[in-house]
C-alpha positions as CSV (number, residue, x, y, z in Angstrom):
1,M,0.0,0.0,0.0
2,T,1.0,3.6,-0.5
3,G,2.0,5.7,2.5
4,I,2.6,9.3,3.2
5,K,5.8,10.5,4.9
6,F,6.0,13.9,6.6
7,I,9.5,15.4,6.6
8,R,10.0,17.7,9.5
9,P,11.3,21.1,8.2
10,G,14.4,22.5,9.6
11,P,14.2,25.7,11.6
12,W,15.9,27.8,8.9
13,A,13.6,26.5,6.1
14,L,10.5,27.0,8.3
15,G,11.6,30.5,9.4
16,L,12.4,31.7,5.9
17,T,9.2,30.3,4.5
18,V,7.0,31.9,7.1
19,A,8.9,35.2,6.7
20,A,8.4,35.1,2.9
21,L,4.7,34.2,3.3
22,I,4.2,37.2,5.6
23,V,5.9,39.5,3.1
24,L,4.0,38.2,0.1
25,I,0.6,38.3,1.9
26,G,1.4,41.8,3.2
27,L,2.3,43.0,-0.3
28,G,-1.0,41.5,-1.6
29,S,-3.0,43.2,1.2
30,W,-1.3,46.5,0.5
31,Q,-2.2,46.3,-3.1
32,V,-5.8,45.7,-2.1
33,Q,-5.7,48.9,0.0
34,R,-4.2,50.7,-3.0
35,L,-6.9,49.4,-5.2
36,Q,-9.6,50.9,-3.0
37,W,-7.8,54.2,-2.7
38,K,-7.2,54.4,-6.5
39,S,-10.9,53.5,-7.2
40,D,-12.1,56.2,-4.8
41,L,-9.7,58.7,-6.4
42,I,-11.0,57.9,-10.0
43,A,-14.6,58.1,-8.8
44,T,-13.9,61.5,-7.2
45,I,-12.2,62.8,-10.4
46,D,-15.2,61.6,-12.5
47,R,-17.6,63.2,-10.1
48,Q,-15.8,66.5,-9.9
49,M,-15.4,66.7,-13.7
50,A,-19.1,66.2,-14.1
51,E,-19.9,69.2,-11.9
52,R,-21.5,72.2,-13.6
53,P,-19.0,75.0,-14.4
54,A,-18.6,77.5,-11.6
55,S,-16.7,80.7,-10.9
56,L,-13.6,79.9,-8.9
57,P,-14.0,81.7,-5.5
58,A,-11.7,84.6,-4.7
59,R,-10.5,82.6,-1.7
60,V,-10.2,78.8,-2.1
61,R,-10.2,77.4,1.4
62,T,-10.4,73.7,0.5
63,P,-8.5,73.1,-2.8
64,E,-9.3,69.4,-2.8
65,D,-13.0,70.2,-3.3
66,W,-12.2,72.1,-6.5
67,I,-9.5,69.9,-8.2
68,Y,-10.7,68.7,-11.7
69,R,-13.9,70.9,-11.5
70,P,-14.8,73.1,-14.5
71,V,-14.2,76.6,-13.4
72,S,-13.8,80.2,-14.7
73,A,-11.9,83.2,-13.5
74,T,-11.9,86.8,-14.8
75,G,-8.9,89.2,-14.7
76,R,-5.9,90.5,-16.6
77,F,-2.9,88.4,-17.9
78,I,0.6,89.4,-17.0
79,H,2.2,88.1,-20.2
80,E,5.7,89.3,-19.4
81,K,5.9,86.8,-16.5
82,E,4.8,83.8,-18.5
83,R,6.8,80.5,-18.0
84,H,7.2,77.5,-20.2
85,L,6.4,74.0,-18.9
86,F,8.2,71.4,-21.1
87,T,5.8,68.7,-22.3
88,V,4.8,66.7,-25.4
89,S,1.8,67.0,-27.6
90,P,-0.8,64.2,-27.9
91,D,1.0,63.0,-31.0
92,G,4.3,62.8,-29.2
93,G,6.0,66.0,-30.4
94,P,8.0,68.1,-28.0
95,G,6.7,71.6,-27.0
96,Y,5.8,73.8,-24.1
97,Q,2.7,74.7,-22.1
98,I,2.4,78.4,-21.5
99,I,1.9,79.3,-17.8
100,T,0.7,82.9,-17.4
101,P,-0.4,84.6,-14.2
102,L,-3.9,86.2,-14.1
103,I,-4.6,89.1,-11.8
104,R,-8.1,88.5,-10.8
105,A,-10.8,91.2,-11.1
106,D,-12.4,90.1,-7.8
107,G,-9.3,90.9,-5.8
108,G,-8.5,87.3,-5.1
109,P,-5.0,85.9,-5.2
110,T,-3.3,85.8,-8.6
111,I,-4.0,82.5,-10.3
112,L,-1.6,80.7,-12.7
113,V,-3.3,79.7,-15.9
114,N,-2.0,77.0,-18.2
115,R,-3.1,78.6,-21.5
116,G,-2.1,75.6,-23.6
117,W,0.6,74.0,-25.8
118,V,2.9,75.5,-28.3
119,P,5.6,73.9,-30.5
120,P,9.3,74.8,-29.9
121,E,9.3,77.4,-32.7
122,R,6.4,79.3,-30.9
123,K,8.0,79.3,-27.5
124,N,9.1,82.9,-27.9
125,P,6.1,85.2,-27.1
126,Q,7.1,87.4,-30.0
127,T,6.0,84.6,-32.4
128,R,2.5,84.7,-31.1
129,L,1.8,88.4,-30.4
130,M,-1.9,88.0,-31.3
131,A,-2.4,85.7,-28.3
132,Q,-0.9,88.3,-25.9
133,V,-4.4,89.6,-25.2
134,T,-4.8,92.7,-23.1
135,G,-7.6,94.0,-20.9
136,T,-10.1,91.9,-19.0
137,V,-10.5,88.3,-20.0
138,T,-12.5,85.3,-18.7
139,V,-10.6,82.0,-18.6
140,T,-12.5,78.7,-18.5
141,G,-11.0,75.3,-17.9
142,L,-10.3,72.7,-15.2
143,A,-8.9,73.4,-11.8
144,R,-5.7,71.4,-11.2
145,E,-3.4,70.9,-8.2
146,S,0.2,71.8,-7.9
147,R,2.6,69.0,-9.1
148,H,5.9,68.2,-7.5
149,P,9.0,66.9,-9.4
150,G,9.8,63.2,-9.3
151,W,13.1,61.5,-8.7
152,F,14.1,61.8,-12.4
153,T,12.6,65.2,-13.2
154,P,15.3,67.5,-14.6
155,D,16.1,70.8,-12.9
156,D,13.8,73.7,-13.7
157,R,14.6,76.9,-15.5
158,L,17.6,75.8,-17.6
159,D,17.3,78.9,-19.7
160,G,15.4,81.1,-17.1
161,T,11.9,80.1,-18.1
162,V,11.7,76.4,-18.8
163,W,10.1,74.2,-16.1
164,Y,9.6,70.5,-15.9
165,A,7.1,70.3,-13.0
166,A,4.0,72.6,-12.6
167,N,4.6,73.6,-9.0
168,I,2.5,76.6,-8.1
169,E,4.6,77.8,-5.1
170,K,7.9,77.6,-6.9
171,M,6.6,79.2,-10.1
172,A,4.9,82.0,-8.3
173,G,8.1,82.6,-6.3
174,D,10.1,82.8,-9.5
175,M,7.6,85.2,-11.0
176,E,7.8,87.2,-7.8
177,I,4.0,87.0,-7.3
178,A,2.2,86.8,-4.0
179,P,-0.3,85.9,-2.9
180,V,-1.1,83.1,-5.3
181,A,-4.1,80.8,-5.5
182,P,-3.5,77.2,-4.5
183,L,-4.8,75.9,-7.9
184,F,-4.0,76.2,-11.5
185,I,-6.6,76.7,-14.2
186,E,-5.9,74.5,-17.3
187,A,-7.6,76.4,-20.1
188,D,-10.2,74.6,-22.2
189,A,-10.0,74.3,-26.0
190,T,-11.5,77.7,-26.6
191,P,-9.2,79.0,-29.5
192,N,-6.7,81.7,-28.8
193,P,-6.1,84.5,-31.3
194,G,-3.5,83.4,-33.8
195,G,-4.0,79.7,-33.0
196,Y,-1.4,79.4,-30.2
197,P,-1.3,78.4,-27.4
198,I,-3.6,75.4,-28.1
199,G,-5.8,74.9,-25.0
200,G,-7.6,71.8,-23.9
201,Q,-4.4,70.0,-23.0
202,T,-5.7,68.3,-19.8
203,R,-4.7,64.6,-19.7
204,I,-6.0,62.3,-17.0
205,D,-4.6,58.9,-17.3
206,I,-4.6,57.1,-13.9
207,P,-3.7,53.4,-14.2
208,N,-5.4,51.1,-11.8
209,D,-3.6,47.8,-12.0
210,H,-3.6,47.1,-8.3
211,L,-6.0,44.1,-8.6
212,Q,-3.5,42.3,-10.9
213,Y,-0.7,43.1,-8.5
214,A,-2.6,41.8,-5.5
215,I,-3.4,38.5,-7.4
216,T,0.2,38.2,-8.3
217,W,1.4,38.5,-4.7
218,Y,-1.2,36.2,-3.3
219,G,-0.5,33.8,-6.1
220,L,3.2,33.7,-5.3
221,A,2.3,33.1,-1.6
222,L,0.2,30.0,-2.7
223,V,3.0,28.8,-4.9
224,L,5.5,29.1,-2.1
225,L,3.1,27.2,0.2
226,G,2.6,24.5,-2.4
227,V,6.3,24.1,-2.9
228,F,6.9,23.9,0.8
229,A,4.2,21.3,1.3
230,A,5.3,19.3,-1.8
231,Y,8.9,19.1,-0.4
232,H,7.9,18.1,3.1
233,V,5.1,15.7,2.3
234,R,6.4,12.7,0.3
235,K,4.6,9.6,-1.0
236,M,6.2,6.4,0.1
237,P,6.5,3.5,-2.5
238,D,4.0,0.7,-2.5
239,L,4.7,-1.9,0.1
240,P,4.8,-5.6,-1.1
């Protein structure tokens, strides 16, 4: 008859296996938490973007309630203080987004407006004088949060105006503007005189792959458990 032999695991093998299982299960559980957080974030963005357009208050006390909402603000551009945020167009070509401060007509803090994208040959404001509109204007678009540079983000202002991260506080400090609103406005696709900048450049691409990651970590934990069991539980040959 066939028998089963249990091989008692050594302390090192048992300890390492238990430690690895704890790590793998912990990583899987962390991804489940991240999945819930990311799902809630995407739902919030979808809900805020579906809000009816509203005038951005002169004083924004809770910026998180306004992020991704359609907003408008009225005031006067300070074109001489514009900055250039390096980016790529939807078709992959290099260029710049034009960040221009808007002095608000309601007396609220100056707000930085991302007016849209220009190709490298239009970076110089002198090549798009028609878009340097004067007087009172009303800007419409989406409210966006300040962004911070990542580990591999190049240094800003290589030539005095080029930036690689749209950070409100740093940009406003460089422009010598205070106070400044805690949100950007990313202008919508309403055409600018002369064609540039091209508005409507908001891109929202938030991957949510945490379910796959959780399944991977939990799956590895099951594989490890199976290998451990297979090694320590052996079939004995048939006895005569």
